Residue frames as a rotation matrix with the C-alpha (Angstrom) as fourth column:
UNK 1
0.620 0.785 -0.013 -0.01
0.784 -0.620 -0.035 0.05
-0.036 0.012 -0.999 0.00
UNK 2
-0.182 -0.642 0.745 1.38
0.624 -0.660 -0.417 3.32
0.760 0.389 0.521 -1.04
UNK 3
-0.738 -0.134 -0.661 1.84
0.639 -0.452 -0.622 6.18
-0.216 -0.882 0.420 1.44
UNK 4
-0.873 0.392 -0.290 -0.63
-0.430 -0.900 0.077 8.31
-0.231 0.192 0.954 -0.48
UNK 5
-0.740 0.636 -0.218 -3.41
0.297 0.600 0.743 5.79
0.603 0.485 -0.634 -0.95
UNK 6
-0.401 0.604 -0.689 -5.30
0.904 0.139 -0.404 6.92
-0.148 -0.785 -0.602 2.15
UNK 7
-0.672 0.129 -0.729 -5.64
-0.059 -0.991 -0.120 10.50
-0.738 -0.038 0.674 0.77
UNK 8
-0.115 0.728 0.676 -9.00
0.855 0.420 -0.306 10.60
-0.506 0.542 -0.671 -0.96
UNK 9
0.678 0.392 -0.622 -8.89
0.158 -0.904 -0.398 14.31
-0.718 0.172 -0.675 -1.77
UNK 10
0.461 -0.470 0.753 -7.37
0.878 0.115 -0.466 15.33
0.132 0.875 0.465 -5.03
UNK 11
0.047 -0.520 -0.853 -4.68
0.421 -0.764 0.489 17.95
-0.906 -0.383 0.183 -5.10
UNK 12
0.805 0.381 -0.454 -4.47
-0.164 -0.593 -0.788 20.60
-0.570 0.709 -0.415 -7.76
UNK 13
0.443 -0.638 0.630 -2.36
0.895 0.353 -0.272 20.43
-0.049 0.684 0.727 -10.85
UNK 14
-0.576 -0.705 -0.413 0.28
0.629 -0.706 0.326 23.12
-0.521 -0.072 0.850 -11.73
UNK 15
-0.686 0.359 0.633 -2.18
0.380 -0.565 0.733 24.60
0.620 0.743 0.251 -14.31
UNK 16
0.408 0.910 -0.077 -4.89
0.634 -0.222 0.740 25.03
0.656 -0.351 -0.668 -11.73
UNK 17
0.158 -0.454 -0.877 -2.36
0.836 -0.412 0.364 26.74
-0.526 -0.790 0.314 -9.38
UNK 18
-0.846 -0.524 0.102 -1.24
0.495 -0.699 0.516 29.06
-0.200 0.487 0.850 -12.18
UNK 19
-0.299 0.772 0.561 -4.90
0.486 -0.383 0.786 29.89
0.821 0.507 -0.261 -13.03
UNK 20
0.536 0.466 -0.704 -5.55
0.821 -0.092 0.564 30.61
0.198 -0.880 -0.432 -9.37
UNK 21
-0.248 -0.790 -0.560 -2.43
0.774 -0.510 0.376 32.72
-0.583 -0.340 0.738 -9.16
UNK 22
-0.849 -0.104 0.518 -3.33
0.478 -0.570 0.668 34.71
0.226 0.815 0.533 -12.26
UNK 23
0.106 0.967 0.230 -6.88
0.541 -0.250 0.803 35.36
0.834 0.040 -0.550 -11.06
UNK 24
0.483 -0.022 -0.875 -5.61
0.857 -0.192 0.478 36.38
-0.179 -0.981 -0.074 -7.68
UNK 25
-0.650 -0.745 -0.153 -3.15
0.647 -0.647 0.404 38.88
-0.400 0.164 0.902 -9.25
UNK 26
-0.649 0.423 0.632 -5.90
0.402 -0.514 0.758 40.34
0.645 0.746 0.164 -11.43
UNK 27
0.456 0.877 -0.149 -8.36
0.558 -0.151 0.816 40.62
0.694 -0.455 -0.558 -8.49
UNK 28
0.193 -0.468 -0.863 -5.64
0.869 -0.327 0.371 42.38
-0.456 -0.821 0.343 -6.59
UNK 29
-0.802 -0.565 0.193 -4.64
0.570 -0.630 0.528 44.81
-0.177 0.533 0.827 -9.33
UNK 30
-0.228 0.809 0.542 -8.20
0.667 -0.276 0.692 45.94
0.709 0.520 -0.477 -10.04
UNK 31
0.732 0.541 -0.413 -8.88
0.664 -0.433 0.609 47.51
0.151 -0.720 -0.677 -6.71
UNK 32
0.021 -0.832 -0.555 -5.31
0.695 -0.387 0.606 48.83
-0.718 -0.398 0.570 -6.42
UNK 33
-0.723 -0.195 0.663 -5.75
0.664 -0.463 0.587 50.57
0.192 0.864 0.465 -9.85
UNK 34
0.171 0.896 0.410 -9.04
0.649 -0.416 0.637 51.97
0.741 0.157 -0.653 -8.81
UNK 35
0.722 0.025 -0.692 -7.66
0.622 -0.462 0.632 53.50
-0.303 -0.887 -0.349 -5.59
UNK 36
-0.237 -0.946 -0.219 -4.49
0.709 -0.323 0.627 54.76
-0.664 -0.007 0.748 -7.16
UNK 37
-0.710 -0.019 0.704 -6.24
0.634 -0.453 0.627 56.57
0.307 0.891 0.334 -10.13
UNK 38
-0.678 0.560 -0.477 -9.04
0.157 -0.524 -0.837 58.00
-0.719 -0.642 0.267 -8.09
UNK 39
-0.956 0.290 -0.038 -11.34
-0.062 -0.075 0.995 57.33
0.286 0.954 0.089 -11.09
UNK 40
-0.198 0.915 -0.350 -14.39
0.494 0.402 0.771 56.55
0.846 -0.020 -0.532 -8.92
UNK 41
0.104 0.254 0.962 -16.26
-0.706 -0.662 0.251 58.16
0.700 -0.705 0.111 -6.00
UNK 42
-0.613 -0.439 0.657 -15.98
-0.789 0.307 -0.532 56.69
0.032 -0.844 -0.535 -2.56
UNK 43
0.192 0.786 0.587 -19.13
-0.691 0.533 -0.489 54.50
-0.697 -0.312 0.645 -2.81
UNK 44
0.858 0.023 -0.513 -18.18
-0.443 0.539 -0.716 52.90
0.260 0.842 0.472 -6.15
UNK 45
-0.123 -0.991 -0.057 -14.61
-0.699 0.127 -0.703 52.46
0.704 -0.047 -0.709 -4.89
UNK 46
-0.479 -0.001 0.878 -15.86
-0.808 0.391 -0.440 50.68
-0.343 -0.920 -0.188 -1.81
UNK 47
0.668 0.733 0.128 -18.13
-0.567 0.613 -0.551 48.47
-0.482 0.296 0.825 -3.93
UNK 48
0.570 -0.539 -0.620 -15.22
-0.550 0.310 -0.776 47.57
0.610 0.783 -0.120 -6.20
UNK 49
-0.442 -0.807 0.392 -13.02
-0.800 0.157 -0.579 46.64
0.405 -0.570 -0.715 -3.21
UNK 50
-0.187 0.474 0.860 -15.71
-0.760 0.485 -0.433 44.51
-0.623 -0.735 0.269 -1.56
UNK 51
0.781 0.587 -0.215 -16.73
-0.562 0.510 -0.651 42.76
-0.272 0.629 0.728 -4.67
UNK 52
0.385 -0.732 -0.562 -13.17
-0.535 0.319 -0.782 41.84
0.752 0.602 -0.269 -5.71
UNK 53
-0.577 -0.509 0.638 -12.30
-0.815 0.308 -0.491 40.73
0.054 -0.804 -0.593 -2.14
UNK 54
0.211 0.707 0.675 -15.33
-0.665 0.610 -0.431 38.36
-0.716 -0.358 0.599 -2.13
UNK 55
0.898 0.042 -0.439 -14.45
-0.406 0.463 -0.788 36.99
0.170 0.885 0.433 -5.54
UNK 56
-0.020 -0.994 -0.104 -10.85
-0.718 0.086 -0.690 36.53
0.695 0.061 -0.716 -4.40
UNK 57
-0.311 0.006 0.950 -11.97
-0.850 0.446 -0.281 34.60
-0.426 -0.895 -0.133 -1.41
UNK 58
0.734 0.645 0.213 -13.87
-0.443 0.692 -0.570 32.22
-0.515 0.324 0.794 -3.70
UNK 59
0.653 -0.575 -0.492 -10.84
-0.482 0.184 -0.856 31.92
0.583 0.797 -0.157 -5.96
UNK 60
-0.396 -0.833 0.388 -8.60
-0.841 0.158 -0.518 31.04
0.370 -0.531 -0.763 -3.00
UNK 61
0.037 0.468 0.883 -11.10
-0.733 0.614 -0.294 28.47
-0.679 -0.636 0.366 -1.69
UNK 62
0.911 0.413 -0.001 -11.42
-0.288 0.632 -0.720 26.72
-0.297 0.656 0.694 -5.06
UNK 63
0.731 -0.628 -0.266 -7.86
-0.261 0.103 -0.960 26.94
0.631 0.771 -0.089 -6.43
UNK 64
-0.237 -0.927 0.292 -5.60
-0.618 -0.089 -0.781 26.87
0.750 -0.366 -0.552 -3.39
UNK 65
-0.515 0.169 0.840 -7.71
-0.798 0.265 -0.542 25.23
-0.314 -0.949 -0.002 -0.64
UNK 66
-0.898 0.146 -0.416 -9.35
-0.169 0.757 0.631 22.81
0.407 0.637 -0.655 -3.08
UNK 67
-0.569 0.810 0.140 -12.78
-0.229 0.008 -0.973 23.35
-0.790 -0.586 0.181 -1.55
UNK 68
-0.937 0.313 0.157 -15.17
0.291 0.448 0.845 21.39
0.194 0.838 -0.511 -3.82
UNK 69
-0.690 0.721 -0.059 -18.55
-0.573 -0.595 -0.564 23.12
-0.442 -0.355 0.824 -4.28
UNK 70
-0.377 0.579 -0.723 -20.18
-0.569 0.471 0.674 20.14
0.731 0.665 0.151 -6.07
UNK 71
0.633 0.771 0.072 -22.32
-0.591 0.421 0.688 17.47
0.500 -0.478 0.722 -4.49
UNK 72
0.510 -0.479 -0.714 -19.33
0.451 0.856 -0.252 15.24
0.733 -0.194 0.653 -3.69
UNK 73
-0.568 -0.823 0.032 -17.61
0.465 -0.352 -0.812 17.95
0.680 -0.446 0.583 -1.72
UNK 74
0.324 0.846 0.424 -20.74
0.014 -0.452 0.892 18.76
0.946 -0.283 -0.158 0.32
UNK 75
0.720 0.004 -0.694 -19.28
0.666 0.279 0.692 17.71
0.196 -0.960 0.198 3.68
UNK 76
-0.368 -0.928 -0.051 -16.17
0.930 -0.366 -0.036 19.82
0.015 -0.061 0.998 3.18
UNK 77
-0.513 0.219 0.830 -18.21
0.213 -0.904 0.370 22.84
0.832 0.367 0.417 2.12
UNK 78
0.601 0.797 0.060 -20.54
0.106 -0.153 0.982 22.53
0.793 -0.584 -0.177 5.07
UNK 79
0.385 -0.579 -0.718 -17.58
0.922 0.199 0.333 22.10
-0.050 -0.790 0.611 7.51
UNK 80
-0.649 -0.670 0.361 -16.05
0.718 -0.696 -0.001 25.25
0.252 0.258 0.933 6.05
UNK 81
-0.146 0.697 0.702 -19.32
0.035 -0.705 0.708 27.23
0.989 0.128 0.079 6.31
UNK 82
0.815 0.444 -0.372 -19.87
0.374 0.087 0.923 26.21
0.442 -0.892 -0.096 9.90
UNK 83
0.027 -0.854 -0.520 -16.27
0.983 -0.071 0.168 27.06
-0.180 -0.516 0.837 10.85
UNK 84
-0.708 -0.263 0.655 -16.59
0.451 -0.882 0.134 30.47
0.543 0.390 0.743 9.16
UNK 85
0.273 0.882 0.384 -19.89
0.085 -0.420 0.903 31.19
0.958 -0.214 -0.190 10.93
UNK 86
0.716 -0.006 -0.699 -18.40
0.679 0.240 0.694 30.27
0.163 -0.971 0.175 14.29
UNK 87
-0.403 -0.914 -0.050 -15.35
0.915 -0.404 -0.001 32.51
-0.020 -0.046 0.999 13.70
UNK 88
-0.476 0.322 0.818 -17.55
0.221 -0.857 0.466 35.43
0.851 0.402 0.337 12.60
UNK 89
0.617 0.784 -0.070 -19.73
0.213 -0.080 0.974 35.00
0.758 -0.616 -0.216 15.67
UNK 90
0.388 -0.551 -0.739 -16.75
0.919 0.168 0.358 34.85
-0.073 -0.817 0.572 18.07
UNK 91
-0.675 -0.694 0.250 -15.17
0.725 -0.686 0.054 38.00
0.134 0.218 0.967 16.55
UNK 92
-0.314 0.658 0.685 -18.41
0.109 -0.691 0.714 39.93
0.943 0.299 0.145 16.21
UNK 93
0.736 0.582 -0.345 -19.63
0.358 0.098 0.929 39.09
0.574 -0.807 -0.136 19.78
UNK 94
0.045 -0.784 -0.619 -16.20
0.996 -0.009 0.084 39.98
-0.071 -0.621 0.781 21.21
UNK 95
-0.788 -0.326 0.522 -16.24
0.466 -0.871 0.158 43.31
0.403 0.368 0.838 19.57
UNK 96
0.117 0.925 0.361 -19.86
0.066 -0.369 0.927 43.89
0.991 -0.085 -0.105 20.75
UNK 97
0.601 0.053 -0.797 -18.89
0.739 0.343 0.580 42.89
0.304 -0.938 0.167 24.36
UNK 98
-0.402 -0.876 -0.264 -15.83
0.907 -0.420 0.013 45.16
-0.122 -0.235 0.964 24.36
UNK 99
-0.618 0.248 0.746 -17.88
0.259 -0.832 0.491 48.07
0.742 0.497 0.450 22.86
UNK 100
0.387 0.919 0.076 -20.58
0.143 -0.141 0.980 47.71
0.911 -0.369 -0.186 25.46
UNK 101
0.385 -0.396 -0.834 -18.14
0.923 0.188 0.337 47.43
0.023 -0.899 0.438 28.36
UNK 102
-0.720 -0.677 0.156 -16.55
0.684 -0.729 -0.007 50.63
0.118 0.102 0.988 27.26
UNK 103
-0.302 0.699 0.648 -19.92
-0.024 -0.686 0.727 52.37
0.953 0.204 0.224 27.13
UNK 104
0.653 0.549 -0.522 -20.74
0.472 0.244 0.847 51.11
0.592 -0.799 -0.100 30.63
UNK 105
-0.024 -0.752 -0.658 -17.52
0.990 -0.109 0.089 52.50
-0.138 -0.650 0.747 31.98
UNK 106
-0.706 -0.254 0.661 -18.15
0.474 -0.863 0.174 55.87
0.526 0.437 0.730 30.42
UNK 107
-0.050 0.811 0.582 -21.48
-0.268 -0.573 0.775 56.45
0.962 -0.117 0.246 32.30
């Protein structure tokens, strides 16, 4: 039995890593260009930054973390979503508790 037989997850090929890298560079250059040229107003600039950031997160999940969004990768996807929700809740609730404690000390 080979050392790698127990690994059921497929790893990416060089071409998928290159595609992910190129997409990541493009999604980094777009908001950088938008900020440096001042071609847009603040609201549009904010929207460009947020949209490219979300798309870049999806690119990283697919090409570098090999998160499979198909039916076969449902367990991995659900595990990731659950972990992300828990992390967001811990951070958001921690910020809320700190903010409320500061307000309580002020009055």
